[in-house]
One Martini backbone bead per residue (centre of mass of N, CA, C, O) as a GRO file, in nm:
protein
  197
    1MET     BB    1  11.504   4.292  10.362
    2GLY     BB    2  11.608   4.415  10.092
    3ILE     BB    3  11.785   4.408   9.824
    4LEU     BB    4  12.068   4.545   9.729
    5LYS     BB    5  12.167   4.769   9.536
    6ALA     BB    6  12.391   4.895   9.361
    7GLY     BB    7  12.530   5.131   9.592
    8GLN     BB    8  12.376   5.051   9.837
    9ALA     BB    9  12.341   5.197  10.169
   10LYS     BB   10  12.352   5.098  10.524
   11LEU     BB   11  12.337   5.284  10.822
   12ALA     BB   12  12.511   5.307  11.135
   13ILE     BB   13  12.483   5.499  11.431
   14PHE     BB   14  12.720   5.577  11.685
   15ALA     BB   15  12.612   5.708  12.013
   16SER     BB   16  12.639   5.884  12.351
   17GLY     BB   17  12.491   6.164  12.312
   18LYS     BB   18  12.333   6.429  12.176
   19GLY     BB   19  12.382   6.421  11.840
   20SER     BB   20  12.488   6.644  11.637
   21ASN     BB   21  12.624   6.471  11.421
   22ALA     BB   22  12.393   6.279  11.361
   23GLU     BB   23  12.196   6.496  11.265
   24LYS     BB   24  12.362   6.593  11.021
   25ILE     BB   25  12.367   6.318  10.880
   26ILE     BB   26  12.065   6.276  10.851
   27GLN     BB   27  12.010   6.534  10.688
   28TYR     BB   28  12.202   6.474  10.448
   29PHE     BB   29  12.049   6.169  10.386
   30VAL     BB   30  11.732   6.189  10.363
   31ASN     BB   31  11.735   6.200  10.011
   32HIS     BB   32  11.912   5.974   9.933
   33ASN     BB   33  11.963   5.733   9.691
   34ASN     BB   34  12.213   5.533   9.837
   35ILE     BB   35  12.192   5.653  10.140
   36HIS     BB   36  12.097   5.501  10.461
   37ILE     BB   37  11.952   5.556  10.774
   38LEU     BB   38  11.865   5.277  11.000
   39LEU     BB   39  12.057   5.315  11.270
   40ILE     BB   40  12.070   5.368  11.629
   41VAL     BB   41  12.346   5.352  11.856
   42SER     BB   42  12.351   5.309  12.220
   43ASN     BB   43  12.489   5.322  12.571
   44LYS     BB   44  12.256   5.543  12.646
   45SER     BB   45  11.933   5.603  12.764
   46ASN     BB   46  11.984   5.945  12.778
   47ALA     BB   47  12.046   6.002  12.494
   48GLY     BB   48  11.982   6.243  12.258
   49VAL     BB   49  11.998   6.061  12.000
   50LEU     BB   50  11.727   5.909  12.053
   51ASP     BB   51  11.543   6.152  11.992
   52ILE     BB   52  11.636   6.198  11.705
   53ALA     BB   53  11.551   5.922  11.599
   54LYS     BB   54  11.253   5.948  11.663
   55ARG     BB   55  11.199   6.206  11.490
   56SER     BB   56  11.326   6.042  11.224
   57GLY     BB   57  11.235   5.731  11.219
   58ILE     BB   58  11.466   5.567  11.373
   59GLU     BB   59  11.607   5.303  11.472
   60THR     BB   60  11.695   5.147  11.789
   61LEU     BB   61  11.994   5.063  11.998
   62LEU     BB   62  12.057   4.933  12.320
   63LEU     BB   63  12.397   4.919  12.470
   64GLU     BB   64  12.543   4.803  12.713
   65LYS     BB   65  12.864   4.755  12.788
   66LYS     BB   66  12.869   4.450  12.849
   67LYS     BB   67  12.724   4.359  12.591
   68PHE     BB   68  12.917   4.495  12.390
   69MET     BB   69  13.186   4.342  12.493
   70GLU     BB   70  13.059   4.019  12.540
   71SER     BB   71  12.868   4.019  12.295
   72ASN     BB   72  12.735   3.898  11.958
   73ASP     BB   73  12.433   3.942  11.893
   74TYR     BB   74  12.432   4.236  11.772
   75VAL     BB   75  12.593   4.175  11.518
   76GLN     BB   76  12.372   4.004  11.385
   77TYR     BB   77  12.152   4.215  11.396
   78ILE     BB   78  12.292   4.424  11.216
   79LYS     BB   79  12.315   4.239  10.973
   80ASN     BB   80  12.002   4.179  10.950
   81GLN     BB   81  11.949   4.493  10.872
   82GLY     BB   82  12.172   4.551  10.634
   83ILE     BB   83  12.429   4.662  10.728
   84THR     BB   84  12.729   4.817  10.573
   85HIS     BB   85  12.779   5.068  10.774
   86ILE     BB   86  12.979   5.247  11.024
   87VAL     BB   87  12.918   5.533  11.243
   88LEU     BB   88  13.100   5.743  11.450
   89ALA     BB   89  12.933   5.987  11.693
   90GLY     BB   90  13.032   6.001  11.991
   91PHE     BB   91  13.164   5.721  12.076
   92LEU     BB   92  13.297   5.590  12.398
   93LEU     BB   93  13.350   5.306  12.301
   94LYS     BB   94  13.522   5.037  12.238
   95VAL     BB   95  13.554   4.847  11.966
   96PRO     BB   96  13.508   4.537  11.910
   97ASP     BB   97  13.655   4.292  11.727
   98SER     BB   98  13.401   4.155  11.612
   99LEU     BB   99  13.300   4.412  11.463
  100ILE     BB  100  13.553   4.478  11.301
  101HIS     BB  101  13.561   4.206  11.141
  102THR     BB  102  13.277   4.229  11.014
  103TYR     BB  103  13.363   4.557  10.951
  104ASN     BB  104  13.595   4.578  10.751
  105ASN     BB  105  13.652   4.902  10.664
  106LYS     BB  106  13.329   4.994  10.782
  107ILE     BB  107  13.452   5.197  11.006
  108LEU     BB  108  13.384   5.528  11.127
  109ASN     BB  109  13.568   5.813  11.260
  110ILE     BB  110  13.571   6.098  11.486
  111HIS     BB  111  13.828   6.336  11.583
  112PRO     BB  112  13.916   6.625  11.804
  113ALA     BB  113  14.196   6.593  11.629
  114LEU     BB  114  14.539   6.559  11.514
  115LEU     BB  115  14.625   6.289  11.416
  116PRO     BB  116  14.823   6.130  11.650
  117ALA     BB  117  14.741   6.352  11.824
  118TYR     BB  118  14.534   6.323  12.086
  119GLY     BB  119  14.507   6.015  12.144
  120GLY     BB  120  14.328   5.767  12.296
  121LYS     BB  121  14.276   5.687  12.598
  122GLY     BB  122  14.064   5.947  12.724
  123MET     BB  123  14.047   6.094  12.435
  124TYR     BB  124  13.788   6.326  12.479
  125GLY     BB  125  13.673   6.608  12.424
  126GLU     BB  126  13.777   6.814  12.668
  127HIS     BB  127  14.045   6.663  12.706
  128VAL     BB  128  14.164   6.744  12.436
  129HIS     BB  129  14.144   7.059  12.454
  130GLN     BB  130  14.312   7.084  12.709
  131ALA     BB  131  14.573   6.957  12.596
  132VAL     BB  132  14.618   7.155  12.363
  133ILE     BB  133  14.645   7.411  12.539
  134GLN     BB  134  14.869   7.314  12.738
  135ALA     BB  135  15.076   7.270  12.483
  136GLY     BB  136  15.055   7.527  12.285
  137GLU     BB  137  14.892   7.509  12.041
  138LYS     BB  138  14.811   7.653  11.714
  139GLU     BB  139  14.660   7.381  11.628
  140THR     BB  140  14.364   7.209  11.520
  141GLY     BB  141  14.097   6.944  11.485
  142ILE     BB  142  14.021   6.688  11.250
  143THR     BB  143  13.965   6.323  11.234
  144ILE     BB  144  13.909   6.087  10.975
  145HIS     BB  145  13.869   5.732  11.047
  146LEU     BB  146  13.944   5.425  11.067
  147VAL     BB  147  13.866   5.125  11.239
  148ASP     BB  148  14.048   4.952  11.482
  149GLU     BB  149  14.193   4.784  11.758
  150GLU     BB  150  14.282   5.079  11.807
  151TYR     BB  151  14.295   5.374  11.931
  152ASP     BB  152  14.307   5.610  11.697
  153HIS     BB  153  14.457   5.432  11.431
  154GLY     BB  154  14.339   5.434  11.175
  155LYS     BB  155  14.302   5.531  10.873
  156THR     BB  156  14.335   5.834  10.722
  157LEU     BB  157  14.100   6.042  10.528
  158PHE     BB  158  14.072   6.319  10.713
  159GLN     BB  159  14.157   6.675  10.749
  160ALA     BB  160  14.104   6.961  10.971
  161LYS     BB  161  14.169   7.307  11.049
  162VAL     BB  162  14.237   7.514  11.347
  163ASN     BB  163  14.288   7.778  11.537
  164VAL     BB  164  14.474   7.863  11.829
  165GLU     BB  165  14.399   8.087  12.063
  166PRO     BB  166  14.503   8.247  12.349
  167ASN     BB  167  14.176   8.268  12.449
  168ASP     BB  168  14.121   7.982  12.455
  169THR     BB  169  13.900   7.731  12.544
  170PRO     BB  170  13.767   7.430  12.559
  171ALA     BB  171  13.486   7.541  12.471
  172SER     BB  172  13.574   7.713  12.220
  173LEU     BB  173  13.716   7.479  12.077
  174ALA     BB  174  13.477   7.290  12.055
  175GLU     BB  175  13.315   7.474  11.869
  176LYS     BB  176  13.511   7.480  11.630
  177VAL     BB  177  13.523   7.170  11.590
  178HIS     BB  178  13.222   7.124  11.543
  179ARG     BB  179  13.206   7.282  11.281
  180LEU     BB  180  13.390   7.091  11.126
  181GLU     BB  181  13.227   6.836  11.161
  182HIS     BB  182  12.960   6.938  11.028
  183GLU     BB  183  13.091   7.015  10.753
  184HIS     BB  184  13.255   6.723  10.680
  185TYR     BB  185  13.145   6.439  10.759
  186PRO     BB  186  12.916   6.374  10.555
  187ALA     BB  187  13.095   6.396  10.292
  188VAL     BB  188  13.299   6.177  10.372
  189ILE     BB  189  13.099   5.950  10.398
  190GLU     BB  190  12.996   5.956  10.107
  191LYS     BB  191  13.265   5.886   9.970
  192TRP     BB  192  13.330   5.627  10.123
  193VAL     BB  193  13.073   5.468  10.053
  194SER     BB  194  13.100   5.487   9.743
  195ARG     BB  195  13.380   5.327   9.741
  196THR     BB  196  13.262   5.064   9.940
  197SER     BB  197  12.990   4.946   9.780
   0.00000   0.00000   0.00000
């Protein structure tokens, strides 16, 4: 790895699923002068995000849950790749303290609700949208926040809202929230990385 120039950032994206957010982030930064996506990390060997990484020529790292939670080897590996920031994009495992301490205030997550509401263990994807509808909420949205030792707890950097209509289902709400994610997450990442590099 070459020495980073001032303001140069190398990002790892952690994702567990299809990777639609990861894809938008990769597209956004593909020709960026200062921010480069260097690594895609997933905990699932069949995750769609790994195909996206392959198509984009980005290195991948597969970490099954036990290794992720109990080993520190991969933390050193990520550091050795020159990674400066970590972005979670639909990553479903709780980030271990060792990684949080190594990348203190350098791990960003997006949550499909307006935290602090509808956050915490088990609150992801359809579970969140179901809970929002069952509670009769009039609006929901996204929260982009720093990651700390607690689920969905770190400092909020950005929120955007969308109305919940009476005929919304978890699936239709997921679609609305996804649009917000795709629209805002890459730009918020760019601002955050620029401030913290």
